[in-house]
C-alpha positions in Angstrom: 0.0 0.0 0.0 2.8 2.4 0.9 4.5 1.6 -2.5 1.2 2.4 -4.3 0.8 5.7 -2.5 4.4 6.6 -3.2 4.0 5.7 -6.9 0.8 7.8 -7.2 2.4 10.7 -5.5 5.4 10.6 -7.8 3.1 10.2 -10.9 1.1 13.2 -9.7 4.2 15.3 -9.3 5.4 14.2 -12.8 2.1 15.1 -14.4 2.1 18.5 -12.6 5.6 19.2 -13.9 4.6 18.2 -17.5 1.5 20.5 -17.2 3.7 23.4 -16.2 6.3 22.8 -18.9 4.3 21.6 -21.8 0.5 22.0 -21.2 -0.2 21.3 -24.9 0.5 17.6 -24.3 -2.8 17.4 -22.3 -4.9 19.1 -25.0 -5.7 16.2 -27.3 -6.5 13.7 -24.4 -8.8 16.3 -23.0 -10.5 16.9 -26.3 -11.0 13.2 -26.8 -12.4 12.8 -23.2 -14.9 15.6 -23.8 -15.9 14.2 -27.2 -16.4 10.7 -25.6 -18.6 12.2 -22.8 -20.7 14.1 -25.4 -21.1 11.0 -27.6 -21.7 8.2 -25.1 -22.9 9.8 -21.9 -24.8 13.1 -22.6 -27.2 11.7 -25.3 -28.2 8.9 -23.0 -28.9 11.3 -20.1 -30.8 13.6 -22.4 -32.9 10.8 -23.9 -33.8 9.7 -20.4 -35.1 13.2 -19.7 -37.8 13.0 -22.4 -41.2 12.3 -20.8 -42.8 9.0 -21.6 -45.9 10.9 -22.6 -44.0 12.4 -25.5 -44.0 9.1 -27.4 -47.8 8.9 -27.1 -48.3 12.1 -29.0 -45.3 11.8 -31.4 -47.3 10.6 -34.4 -49.9 13.3 -33.9 -47.2 16.0 -33.8 -45.5 14.6 -36.9 -48.8 14.6 -38.9 -49.6 18.1 -37.8 -46.1 19.4 -38.6 -45.9 17.7 -42.0 -49.3 19.0 -42.9 -48.3 22.6 -42.1 -44.6 22.6 -42.9 -44.0 19.7 -45.3 -41.8 16.7 -44.9 -38.8 18.9 -43.9 -40.5 20.1 -40.8 -38.1 20.7 -37.9 -39.5 18.0 -35.7 -36.9 18.3 -32.9 -37.8 22.0 -32.6 -41.5 21.4 -32.3 -41.0 18.6 -29.8 -38.8 20.9 -27.8 -41.5 23.6 -27.8 -44.1 21.2 -26.4 -41.5 20.0 -23.8 -41.0 23.6 -22.7 -44.7 24.5 -22.8 -46.2 21.6 -20.9 -43.7 18.8 -20.6 -46.2 16.8 -22.7 -49.0 17.0 -20.1 -52.4 17.1 -21.9 -54.2 18.6 -18.8 -51.5 21.2 -18.1 -52.8 24.6 -16.9 -50.5 27.4 -15.9 -51.1 29.9 -13.1 -52.2 32.5 -15.6 -54.6 30.3 -17.4 -52.7 28.8 -20.3 -54.1 25.4 -21.3 -53.1 22.1 -22.7 -50.1 20.7 -24.5 -49.3 23.9 -26.3 -50.4 26.2 -23.5 -52.8 28.5 -25.4 -54.5 31.2 -23.4 -58.3 31.0 -24.0 -58.3 34.2 -26.1 -55.5 33.1 -28.3 -57.1 29.7 -28.7 -60.4 31.4 -29.8 -58.4 33.6 -32.2 -56.6 30.6 -33.8 -60.0 28.9 -34.2 -61.3 32.0 -36.0 -58.2 32.3 -38.1 -58.2 28.7 -39.3 -61.8 27.5 -39.0 -61.4 24.7 -41.6 -58.2 23.1 -40.3 -58.8 23.7 -36.6 -62.5 24.1 -35.9 -63.7 25.2 -32.5 -61.0 25.9 -29.9 -60.1 22.7 -27.9 -56.8 23.5 -26.2 -57.0 20.3 -24.0 -57.4 18.1 -27.1 -53.9 17.0 -28.1 -54.6 16.9 -31.8 -56.1 20.4 -31.8 -53.4 21.8 -29.6 -50.5 20.5 -31.8 -52.2 21.6 -35.0 -52.8 25.0 -33.6 -49.2 25.3 -32.3 -47.5 24.5 -35.6 -50.0 26.8 -37.4 -49.3 29.7 -35.0 -45.6 29.1 -35.5 -46.1 29.3 -39.2 -48.0 32.6 -38.8 -45.2 34.0 -36.8 -42.5 32.6 -39.1 -44.0 34.5 -42.1 -43.9 37.7 -40.1 -40.3 37.5 -38.9 -37.1 37.8 -40.9 -33.6 37.2 -39.5 -29.9 36.7 -40.3 -30.2 32.9 -39.9 -32.8 30.2 -39.5 -31.9 29.7 -35.9 -32.3 33.5 -35.2 -35.6 33.5 -37.2 -37.0 30.7 -35.0 -35.8 32.6 -31.9 -38.0 35.5 -33.0 -40.9 33.1 -33.7 -40.7 31.6 -30.3 -40.3 34.9 -28.5 -43.5 36.0 -30.3 -45.3 32.7 -29.4 -44.4 33.3 -25.7 -45.0 37.0 -25.4 -46.7 38.4 -28.6 -45.3 39.5 -31.9 -46.1 43.1 -31.1 -43.4 43.0 -28.4 -41.0 41.4 -30.8 -41.4 44.2 -33.2 -41.0 46.9 -30.5 -37.8 45.2 -29.3 -36.5 45.1 -32.8 -37.1 48.8 -33.2 -35.4 49.6 -29.9 -32.4 47.4 -30.8 -32.0 49.2 -34.1 -32.2 52.6 -32.4 -29.5 51.5 -30.0 -27.2 50.4 -32.9 -27.8 46.6 -32.6 -28.7 44.4 -35.5 -32.6 44.1 -35.6 -32.3 40.9 -37.7 -30.2 39.0 -35.1 -31.9 37.6 -32.0 -29.0 36.1 -30.1 -26.8 38.7 -28.3 -28.6 41.5 -30.2 -32.4 42.0 -30.0 -32.7 39.6 -27.1 -30.7 42.1 -25.0 -33.3 44.9 -25.5 -36.5 45.4 -23.6 -39.0 47.9 -25.0 -41.1 48.0 -21.8 -42.0 44.6 -20.4 -41.8 43.9 -16.7 -38.5 42.4 -15.5 -40.2 39.1 -14.8 -41.9 38.9 -18.2 -38.7 39.9 -19.9 -36.7 37.2 -18.1 -39.3 34.6 -19.0 -39.5 35.7 -22.7 -35.7 35.6 -23.1 -35.4 32.2 -21.4 -38.1 30.7 -23.7 -36.2 30.6 -27.1 -32.9 29.6 -25.5 -34.5 26.7 -23.5 -36.2 25.4 -26.6 -33.5 25.9 -29.2 -30.3 25.3 -27.2 -31.5 22.9 -24.4 -34.4 20.8 -25.5 -34.0 20.8 -29.3 -30.6 19.0 -29.1 -32.1 16.5 -26.7 -34.8 15.5 -29.1 -32.5 15.6 -32.1 -30.1 13.2 -30.3 -33.0 10.9 -29.5 -33.9 10.6 -33.2 -37.0 12.8 -33.5 -35.7 14.5 -36.6 -33.9 17.8 -37.4 -33.9 21.0 -35.5 -33.2 24.6 -36.7 -30.2 25.4 -34.6 -27.9 22.4 -35.1 -25.0 24.6 -36.0 -25.0 26.0 -32.5 -24.7 22.6 -30.7 -23.3 20.1 -33.3 -19.6 19.5 -33.7 
């Protein structure tokens, strides 16, 4: 035991000296270690974080997304949005009254039903099929009204509008432009500017796109749900 301790102490000292003299020797082993963790450990942990209820509604979401967006629909992005909104709980109801898988406020649900009477019919936010069809349709409505420097940024604007209203997105764009920031870039640009929301609402709205696009989307993409819109930000 004493020999082992002595050997470990000497090895530790040798490594410390090598680190001080030639730290680059540690670079590639460290990169390989991080890569191995990302490939073999992180995806498994992420996949385990997907609620079991997600699989129950997966086909419904795929059908709704393909009908609205075509076969190239960003399925990982839509799944991430549902995850953030309700964690796939059909009966979810927020403290402020948002309802169902896609967390529509009653007034917004009624507006969507009026906007798309043929494809949606009467508002049924607690009906999974209706909620998912309405969500991807509302995303499309927002997508057509927001331009950006990249697809990832464009979806960040879309999601900010879904969470807090497209009117606020437009006001934040104008403020960003007036302050010299790029009004077509969300990340580290428009997202930094608040045109008048309360501090709590501002924090929630800025967290929403980042949670969906940079936290949950990679999880669903790694689990085989399909492509996302921000892969360049989290793929090697």
